N, C-alpha and C positions, 0 to 999 in steps of 0.2 A: 644269654642275658641273665644276670643274677637278679635275685629278689630285690636287692638294694637299688640296682639300676632301674628296675621296673617301677619301684615305688617313687623314685626320683622323677620319673616321667609322668606318672598318673596322679600323684598326690596334689600337685598344684591345681588341677581342674576337677578333682573328685567332688568338691562341694558344688561346682557348677552342674555336674551331671545330676546330683541330687536335686538341685533347685529346678532344673528343667523337668525332671521326672515328677517332682512335686506339683509343678504347675499343670502338667498334663494329667496326672493321676489323682491329684488333689490330696489323697491320703498320705500322711507321713510314713506309715508302715509300708504302704505299697511303693512309695518312692525309695525307701531304704532298701527294699527287696530288689527293686529295679537297679539301683546303684550297685548293689552286690553282684547282680547278674552281669552287668556291663563290665565291671572290673574282673569278674571271673572269666568272661569271654576274652577280654584283653589279655589276661594272664595265660589262657590256653593258647592264644595266638601270638605270644610274645616274640616268637622268632620272626614273624612277619611285620612286627611293629616298625622295624627299620625302613621298610618299604614305603610307609605312609609319609606323605609330605607334612601333614599336620595331624598328629595323634589326637590332639584335643578336638579338632573339628570332626574327625572320624568318630570319636567317642560320642560327640553330641548327636551325630547322625544315627549312630547305633542306639542311643538313648531314645531319640524321637521314634525310631522304627519299633523298638521294643515296647515302648509305652502305647503306641498306636495299636500294635498287635494285642496288647493286654486289654486295651479298651474295647477292641473289636470282639474279644472273647467274653466280654461282659463280666469279667471277674471283679471289676472295680466299680460296682454300682453303689448308689446311695451314699456317697462319701461327701464330706463337707470341707470347704476350704477354711483354713484358719491361718491368718497372717500373724506371726509373732516375731518377725525378723526386723522390726523397726523399734529402736529405742534411743532416746536422747535424755541423758541424766540432767541436763541443764534447763529443763522446762518445768513450768508450774504444773500442778496436777490438772487444772482446767485445760491448759494447753495440751497436755499429754492425752487427755480424754478426747479432745477434739481431733488431734493428730491420729490417734488410734481409730477413731470413728471414720476419718477420711481414708486411712489405709484399708480399713475393712470394706468401705464402700467401693474403693478402687478394685480391691480383690474380687468382690462380687460382680462388678461390671466386667472385669477381665474374664471372669469365669463364664459370663454370658456371651462373650464375643464368639464369632465363628472360629472353629478350631485353628485354622491357618493364621488368622490374625492374632489369636491368643498366643500361639507359639512364637510368632515374630516379635510381639511385644516382649515376651519373656526373654528371648535371645538378645534383642537390641537394648531395651531399656533396663532390664534387670541384670542380665549377664554381660552386657556391654560389648557384644560382638559387633564388628563393623558390617556394613551392608553386603559387601562382597563375600564375607565368610558365611553369612546367613543364606545368601543366594546359593552358594555351593552346598551347604548343609541340607537345604530344603529342595535342591534341584529346581530352582526357579531363576528367572532372569532378574537382574538388579532392579529394573523398573517395577516389576510386579511386587517385589519386596517393599520398595518405597511406597507404592500405592496402598498396599495392605497395611503398612505401618501407619501411614497418614490417616487412612479410614479408621483404624483402630483407635488412634489417639484422639481423633475427632469425636468418635462415639464416647470414649471415656470422658473427655472434657465436657461434652454436652450433658451426659447423664449425671456426672458429678455436679455440674452447675445447676441442673434442674433439681437435684436432690437437696443441695444446700440452699437453694433459693425458694424452695417449695413453701408456700404460705407467707412469704415475705413480699410485701407490696411497697 
């Protein structure tokens, strides 16, 4: 496999690997390092890539496992989530402030979810994987993925509603 062939395979999902790593590790720098590690591992095993049914799904699984190992080793402590991936040039400043506030609240709420729910929300609602792909990546059955996703969304909705309605009678 040539370098060009390799890049043609991995470049379409490289940003997804980063976003999953960022969701799990929170730090941009840690996520960039994790992305590089995953791509390096894929490059080292490029001869085996033809054997994988779905290189993207395999990469997401590698990313999840790498990040969990990193978190277990406690190298990524005391890091803060910062969402800066939402922008709409057609809104007023007031509306932009409100939207950014909501995005920040959602980010904080997602950060507080149990690890599995947090990862499922990232893969489904942000990376837009279908439930079957997520089930394979996380080695779970489809029903468990749906239940965790439902619980996570309910928690996000309730906490966001409580936050925005706080003090309003």
